[in-house]
C-alpha positions as CSV (number, residue, x, y, z in Angstrom):
1,M,6.1,95.2,10.4
2,L,5.9,91.8,12.1
3,K,4.0,90.3,9.2
4,K,6.7,91.5,6.8
5,T,9.4,90.0,8.9
6,L,7.6,86.7,9.1
7,L,7.1,86.8,5.4
8,C,10.8,87.4,4.7
9,V,11.7,84.6,7.1
10,S,9.4,82.3,5.3
11,I,10.8,83.2,1.9
12,L,14.3,82.7,3.1
13,A,13.5,79.3,4.7
14,L,11.8,78.2,1.4
15,S,14.9,79.4,-0.5
16,A,17.2,77.5,1.8
17,G,15.1,74.4,1.4
18,M,15.2,74.7,-2.4
19,Q,19.0,75.0,-2.3
20,S,19.5,72.0,0.0
21,T,17.1,69.7,-1.9
22,M,17.1,69.9,-5.7
23,A,14.0,68.6,-7.4
24,A,14.2,65.7,-9.9
25,V,13.4,66.4,-13.5
26,S,9.9,66.3,-15.0
27,A,8.4,63.3,-16.7
28,D,8.8,65.0,-20.1
29,E,12.5,65.5,-19.6
30,A,12.9,61.9,-18.4
31,A,11.1,60.7,-21.5
32,K,14.1,61.9,-23.5
33,L,16.0,58.9,-22.1
34,K,13.9,56.8,-24.5
35,T,14.2,59.1,-27.5
36,S,17.0,61.6,-28.0
37,L,19.2,60.5,-25.1
38,T,20.9,57.2,-24.3
39,P,19.6,55.2,-21.3
40,L,22.3,56.9,-19.2
41,G,21.8,60.4,-20.4
42,G,24.2,61.0,-23.3
43,E,23.1,62.5,-26.6
44,K,22.3,59.8,-29.0
45,A,23.1,61.9,-32.0
46,G,26.6,62.3,-33.3
47,N,28.2,65.6,-34.0
48,K,27.6,67.5,-37.3
49,E,31.1,66.9,-38.5
50,G,30.6,63.1,-38.2
51,T,33.7,62.8,-36.0
52,I,31.6,61.6,-33.1
53,P,29.2,58.9,-34.3
54,A,25.6,58.4,-33.1
55,W,25.2,56.0,-30.1
56,T,23.6,52.8,-31.4
57,G,23.5,50.7,-28.3
58,G,27.2,50.5,-27.3
59,H,29.4,47.4,-27.6
60,T,27.2,44.3,-27.4
61,G,28.0,40.6,-27.5
62,P,31.3,38.9,-26.8
63,V,34.7,40.3,-27.8
64,A,36.9,37.9,-29.8
65,G,40.5,37.3,-28.9
66,P,42.6,37.0,-25.7
67,K,41.5,38.3,-22.3
68,V,43.3,39.2,-19.1
69,G,40.9,38.1,-16.5
70,D,37.6,39.5,-17.7
71,I,39.2,42.3,-19.8
72,P,39.4,41.6,-23.5
73,V,42.7,42.8,-24.9
74,N,41.6,44.0,-28.4
75,L,38.3,45.8,-28.9
76,F,39.2,47.0,-32.4
77,Q,41.7,44.7,-34.1
78,N,44.4,46.4,-36.1
79,E,42.9,49.9,-35.9
80,K,45.4,52.7,-36.3
81,P,45.4,56.3,-35.1
82,A,43.6,58.7,-37.4
83,F,46.2,61.4,-36.5
84,Q,48.7,62.5,-33.8
85,I,48.8,65.6,-31.8
86,T,52.3,66.8,-30.8
87,A,53.8,70.0,-29.3
88,S,54.3,71.2,-32.9
89,N,50.7,71.0,-34.0
90,M,48.8,71.3,-30.7
91,A,47.6,74.8,-31.5
92,Q,45.4,73.4,-34.2
93,H,43.6,71.3,-31.7
94,A,43.8,73.5,-28.6
95,D,40.0,73.9,-28.3
96,K,39.6,70.2,-27.8
97,L,42.5,69.7,-25.4
98,S,42.5,70.2,-21.6
99,E,44.9,72.7,-20.1
100,G,46.7,69.7,-18.5
101,T,47.1,67.9,-21.8
102,Q,48.5,71.0,-23.4
103,A,50.9,71.4,-20.5
104,L,52.2,67.9,-20.9
105,L,52.8,68.4,-24.6
106,K,54.8,71.5,-23.8
107,K,56.7,70.0,-21.0
108,Y,57.7,66.8,-22.8
109,P,57.7,67.9,-26.5
110,D,60.0,65.1,-27.7
111,T,58.2,62.2,-26.0
112,F,54.6,63.0,-25.1
113,R,51.9,63.0,-27.8
114,V,48.2,62.2,-28.2
115,D,47.3,59.4,-30.7
116,V,43.7,60.1,-31.8
117,Y,41.8,57.0,-32.9
118,P,38.3,56.8,-34.5
119,T,35.6,57.4,-31.8
120,H,33.7,54.3,-30.7
121,R,30.8,54.8,-28.3
122,T,31.1,51.5,-26.6
123,A,29.2,52.4,-23.4
124,T,26.3,50.0,-22.8
125,V,24.3,49.1,-19.8
126,P,22.4,46.1,-18.3
127,E,18.6,46.4,-18.8
128,H,17.9,46.6,-15.1
129,V,20.4,49.5,-14.8
130,A,18.7,51.4,-17.6
131,A,15.3,50.9,-16.0
132,N,16.6,52.1,-12.6
133,T,18.2,55.2,-14.3
134,F,14.8,56.0,-15.9
135,K,13.2,55.9,-12.4
136,N,15.9,57.9,-10.8
137,A,15.5,60.7,-13.3
138,T,12.1,61.7,-11.7
139,N,12.8,60.5,-8.2
140,C,16.4,61.2,-7.3
141,K,17.3,64.5,-5.5
142,T,20.3,66.0,-3.9
143,T,20.0,66.8,-0.2
144,E,22.2,68.4,2.4
145,G,23.3,71.1,0.0
146,G,24.3,68.6,-2.6
147,N,26.4,66.4,-0.1
148,S,23.9,63.6,-0.2
149,V,21.2,62.1,-2.4
150,E,17.8,60.5,-1.9
151,G,15.4,58.5,-4.0
152,C,18.2,56.9,-6.1
153,F,19.2,53.2,-6.6
154,G,20.8,50.9,-9.1
155,G,21.3,53.4,-11.9
156,I,22.7,56.8,-12.8
157,P,21.1,59.2,-10.3
158,F,20.9,62.3,-12.5
159,P,20.9,61.4,-16.2
160,V,19.6,64.9,-17.0
161,P,21.8,67.0,-14.7
162,K,21.0,70.5,-13.7
163,E,23.8,71.3,-11.3
164,G,27.6,70.5,-11.2
165,V,27.2,68.3,-8.1
166,D,24.6,66.2,-10.0
167,V,27.4,65.2,-12.4
168,V,29.8,64.4,-9.5
169,W,27.2,62.0,-8.0
170,N,26.8,60.4,-11.4
171,H,30.5,59.6,-11.3
172,L,30.5,58.4,-7.8
173,L,27.4,56.2,-8.6
174,R,28.6,55.2,-12.1
175,V,27.8,51.8,-13.5
176,E,29.8,49.0,-11.9
177,S,29.7,45.3,-11.3
178,E,28.2,44.0,-8.1
179,S,31.7,42.9,-7.0
180,V,35.1,42.7,-8.6
181,E,38.4,41.4,-7.4
182,F,41.8,42.4,-8.9
183,V,45.4,43.0,-8.1
184,F,46.8,46.5,-8.6
185,K,50.1,48.3,-8.3
186,N,50.7,52.0,-7.5
187,L,53.8,53.3,-9.1
188,V,55.7,56.6,-8.6
189,G,57.7,58.4,-11.3
190,S,60.5,60.8,-10.2
191,A,61.8,63.9,-11.9
192,D,64.9,62.0,-13.0
193,G,62.8,59.6,-15.1
194,S,63.0,56.6,-12.7
195,R,60.0,54.6,-11.7
196,T,59.4,52.9,-8.4
197,M,56.6,50.5,-7.3
198,A,55.1,51.9,-4.1
199,T,52.8,49.0,-3.4
200,R,51.2,45.9,-4.9
201,S,47.9,44.9,-3.4
202,E,45.1,42.3,-3.7
203,D,41.8,44.1,-3.7
204,V,38.0,43.6,-3.7
205,H,35.6,46.4,-4.7
206,Q,31.9,45.8,-3.9
207,H,29.1,48.1,-5.0
208,P,25.9,47.6,-2.9
209,Y,24.2,50.3,-4.9
210,F,24.2,47.9,-7.9
211,Y,23.1,44.7,-6.2
212,K,20.9,43.0,-8.7
213,N,18.5,41.9,-6.0
214,G,18.7,45.1,-4.1
215,T,16.0,47.8,-3.8
216,L,15.9,51.5,-2.8
217,E,14.0,50.5,0.4
218,N,16.7,48.0,1.6
219,W,19.8,49.9,0.4
220,S,21.9,51.0,3.3
221,G,23.3,54.1,1.6
222,E,26.8,52.6,1.2
223,Y,27.9,52.5,-2.4
224,L,31.5,51.4,-2.3
225,L,33.0,48.7,0.0
226,N,36.8,48.3,-0.5
227,R,39.3,46.0,1.1
228,F,42.8,45.3,0.1
229,S,45.9,43.6,1.4
230,T,49.5,44.6,0.4
231,T,51.8,41.9,-0.9
232,A,54.8,44.1,-1.9
233,P,57.3,45.6,-1.3
234,Q,58.5,43.3,1.5
235,F,58.4,45.9,4.3
236,K,54.7,46.6,3.6
237,V,53.6,43.0,3.2
238,G,50.5,42.3,5.3
239,E,49.3,45.8,5.6
240,S,45.5,46.2,5.0
241,L,43.0,48.9,4.4
242,V,39.3,48.7,4.4
243,F,36.8,51.5,3.9
244,R,33.1,51.9,3.3
245,D,31.8,55.0,1.3
246,S,28.3,56.2,2.0
247,I,25.9,58.9,1.1
248,D,25.6,59.8,4.8
249,P,26.8,63.4,4.8
250,K,27.9,63.2,8.5
251,N,29.9,60.1,8.1
252,P,30.7,59.6,4.4
253,R,33.6,57.3,4.9
254,Q,34.5,54.7,7.5
255,A,38.0,53.3,7.3
256,W,40.2,50.9,9.2
257,Q,43.9,50.2,8.7
258,Y,46.1,47.2,9.8
259,L,49.8,47.9,10.2
260,V,52.0,44.8,10.7
261,G,54.4,46.7,13.0
262,Q,51.6,47.6,15.4
263,R,49.8,44.3,15.1
264,R,46.4,45.9,15.5
265,V,43.6,47.4,13.5
266,R,42.9,51.1,14.0
267,R,40.4,53.5,12.7
268,A,41.8,55.6,9.9
269,P,39.6,58.8,9.7
270,T,42.2,60.7,7.6
271,V,42.0,58.3,4.6
272,A,40.2,60.9,2.6
273,Y,40.3,64.3,0.8
274,D,43.7,65.8,0.5
275,T,45.5,63.5,2.8
276,P,48.6,62.2,1.0
277,D,47.9,58.7,-0.2
278,F,50.3,56.4,1.6
279,V,49.4,53.6,-0.8
280,S,51.4,55.5,-3.4
281,S,54.0,56.8,-1.0
282,G,52.2,60.1,-0.7
283,A,52.6,61.1,-4.3
284,N,48.9,61.9,-4.8
285,Y,45.9,62.7,-2.6
286,F,43.3,60.2,-1.6
287,D,40.5,62.0,-3.4
288,E,42.5,61.9,-6.7
289,V,42.3,58.1,-7.0
290,M,40.1,57.1,-9.9
291,G,39.7,60.7,-10.9
292,F,37.7,61.6,-7.8
293,M,36.8,59.4,-4.8
294,G,35.0,60.3,-1.7
295,S,32.6,63.0,-0.4
296,P,31.9,66.1,-2.6
297,N,31.5,68.3,0.5
298,R,34.8,70.2,0.3
299,Y,33.9,71.9,-3.0
300,E,31.3,74.0,-4.6
301,W,30.6,72.5,-8.0
302,K,29.8,74.7,-11.0
303,L,28.3,73.1,-14.1
304,V,30.2,74.9,-17.0
305,G,28.6,73.0,-19.8
306,K,29.3,70.4,-22.5
307,R,32.1,70.4,-25.0
308,E,34.0,68.1,-27.4
309,M,37.4,66.9,-26.2
310,Y,40.1,64.4,-26.9
311,I,40.1,62.1,-23.9
312,P,41.5,58.6,-23.1
313,Y,38.9,56.0,-24.0
314,N,38.5,52.3,-24.8
315,N,42.0,51.6,-23.2
316,N,41.7,47.8,-23.0
317,E,45.1,47.5,-24.7
318,L,46.7,49.8,-22.1
319,V,45.3,48.1,-19.0
320,T,46.1,44.6,-20.3
321,A,49.7,45.2,-21.5
322,K,52.9,44.4,-19.6
323,E,54.0,47.0,-17.2
324,N,57.3,47.5,-18.9
325,E,55.5,48.2,-22.2
326,I,53.2,51.0,-20.9
327,F,55.7,53.4,-19.3
328,S,58.0,55.9,-20.9
329,K,60.5,57.9,-18.9
330,F,58.3,60.7,-17.7
331,H,54.8,59.5,-18.6
332,L,52.9,56.6,-20.2
333,N,54.0,55.2,-23.5
334,P,52.0,57.1,-26.1
335,D,52.0,54.0,-28.3
336,K,49.8,52.3,-25.7
337,V,47.3,55.1,-24.9
338,R,44.2,55.4,-27.0
339,W,42.5,58.9,-27.2
340,E,39.2,59.5,-28.9
341,L,36.9,62.5,-29.5
342,H,33.9,62.5,-27.1
343,R,31.5,65.0,-25.6
344,V,32.2,65.7,-22.0
345,W,30.5,67.7,-19.2
346,E,32.9,70.3,-17.7
347,V,32.5,71.0,-14.0
348,E,34.6,73.5,-12.0
349,A,35.3,72.8,-8.4
350,T,36.2,75.6,-5.9
351,V,36.9,74.9,-2.3
352,V,34.0,75.9,0.0
353,S,34.4,79.0,2.0
354,G,35.6,78.1,5.5
355,K,37.0,74.8,4.4
356,R,40.5,73.9,3.2
357,H,41.9,71.7,0.5
358,A,45.5,71.4,-0.9
359,V,44.1,71.9,-4.4
360,P,41.7,74.8,-4.0
361,K,40.4,74.7,-7.6
362,R,39.9,71.8,-10.0
363,R,38.4,71.4,-13.4
364,Y,36.8,68.0,-14.2
365,Y,35.8,66.5,-17.5
366,F,33.1,63.7,-17.4
367,D,32.4,61.5,-20.4
368,E,28.7,62.0,-21.3
369,D,28.1,58.3,-22.1
370,T,29.4,56.8,-18.8
371,W,29.8,59.7,-16.4
372,I,33.3,58.6,-15.7
373,I,35.8,61.4,-15.1
374,S,38.3,61.3,-18.0
375,M,40.7,64.2,-17.0
376,V,41.2,66.6,-14.1
377,D,43.2,69.9,-14.0
378,G,44.2,71.1,-10.5
379,Y,45.3,74.6,-9.6
380,D,47.3,75.9,-6.7
381,A,46.4,78.8,-4.4
382,E,47.9,81.3,-6.9
383,G,45.7,79.9,-9.7
384,K,48.6,78.2,-11.5
385,L,48.1,74.8,-13.1
386,W,49.7,72.3,-10.7
387,R,48.3,68.9,-11.4
388,A,46.9,67.0,-14.3
389,S,45.1,63.7,-14.1
390,Q,44.2,61.2,-16.8
391,V,41.8,58.3,-16.4
392,F,41.7,55.2,-18.6
393,P,38.3,53.6,-19.1
394,F,38.0,50.1,-20.5
395,F,35.2,47.8,-21.6
396,V,34.2,44.7,-19.6
397,P,31.6,42.5,-21.4
398,S,30.8,40.4,-18.3
399,I,29.1,43.4,-16.7
400,P,28.5,44.8,-19.5
401,A,29.9,48.3,-19.1
402,V,32.7,50.7,-19.7
403,V,34.4,51.0,-16.3
404,M,37.7,52.4,-15.0
405,K,40.4,51.8,-12.3
406,P,43.8,53.1,-13.4
407,S,44.6,56.8,-13.4
408,I,47.8,58.9,-13.4
409,V,48.3,62.1,-11.6
410,F,51.0,64.4,-12.8
411,N,52.6,67.0,-10.5
412,L,53.6,69.4,-13.3
413,Q,55.6,71.7,-11.0
414,A,57.7,68.9,-9.5
415,A,57.9,66.8,-12.7
416,T,56.7,63.7,-10.9
417,Y,53.7,61.4,-11.3
418,A,51.6,58.9,-9.3
419,A,50.2,56.0,-11.4
420,T,47.4,54.5,-9.2
421,V,45.4,51.2,-9.4
422,F,47.2,49.8,-12.5
423,V,46.3,46.2,-13.1
424,N,49.1,45.4,-15.6
425,D,50.7,42.0,-15.2
426,E,47.9,41.2,-12.8
427,Y,44.2,40.3,-13.1
428,Y,40.7,41.8,-12.9
429,R,37.5,39.7,-12.8
430,T,33.9,40.1,-11.7
431,I,32.8,37.9,-8.9
432,S,29.7,37.2,-6.8
433,P,29.2,39.6,-3.9
434,K,31.0,38.8,-0.6
435,P,29.3,39.0,2.8
436,E,29.4,42.6,3.8
437,T,31.1,41.6,7.1
438,Y,34.2,40.9,4.9
439,F,34.6,44.7,4.7
440,T,35.0,45.5,8.4
441,G,37.9,46.2,10.7
442,D,37.0,43.1,12.7
443,A,37.4,40.9,9.6
444,V,40.8,42.4,8.8
445,A,41.9,41.8,12.4
446,A,40.7,38.2,12.3
447,D,42.6,37.5,9.1
448,A,45.7,39.2,10.4
449,S,45.8,37.0,13.5
450,R,45.9,33.8,11.6
């Protein structure tokens, strides 16, 4: 009897260990990254209809024409939509539309539409990132029940994903520049059709995971260092926020905030998850920024599979246009939003038992070529569609990569939206990395006292 008990305990322990640490893929599977898969894990082949072309290396070389900072304005000169999807013909395309997109077409039938352009698989990647991704395929593992990773550096961690949380980590550790500085605005749309600027801020994002001279051995585990200072509206001028995101499951985010009225820097442990985002007047949650930002530990992540969908893509024109050109009354101006047909990974997130989140269920769609979240549908406690997010990737040749910053979160029930991290009328440029001491509460306090 004792032997049977010990055997059962051993089996359970082994099973628990398997659940908390997922093995990397085999060498044979990783070899597909040099044959049938792109260097980041997308399918090289196009679809059988020819509406998704084969990947042939992405967008390479310079892009002609004007730029806003490091963002070229026109990737595809004079290209027109192949067709438009409206409330009247959406049923014909429903299998390739998210539930959130369909809800917007129904809610705003006279103004919202989807302009579908020819698909361009522009995603490319620096050679060292491709090499690191190949190494990660056989070395990288999830740990702590999927809430952390090990054996990864400088590339997509799971180019051949097996679990939903693998895909989430691919988004969190998506290809980025070493460091980028930009100015962004968060804007809030009201049910009456009016639009208000919540904040304008000067920002620096730094990505230690992608340091060109970094290594797995000397990487600290921090993958995003962020610091911004608010310059408008007047009553918020001088406010600052700095945070550092890490793979450490016990301390995934360290954050500090400087408030002018208090004249001091304080720790900000609630700048995460479903805390209302004060940078956009509370109109979205902090983990809705850029599709999803922060630790994955509030959700269980189910890998549903891959499908073809119309998603926002190659939106260089949108992110470089004037602010007053890109907004309509209740949503973005459809004339400025480019949609394309791409394959996406669908992942369903359900709040972990014993934990809480204001949005207990979400459905995420990740572009196969970049691992960037393209759209999110969020459901309330009764299972009703509540929120719909759209993300707007754009190509930056100086990295080179398709990256993202702006996203819009629609509250479908309240008929409001939060447009976050929009760089219109501002700038975006890649820079050399700053000293990591720049991203500390002490540095914010020192600058504020000057």
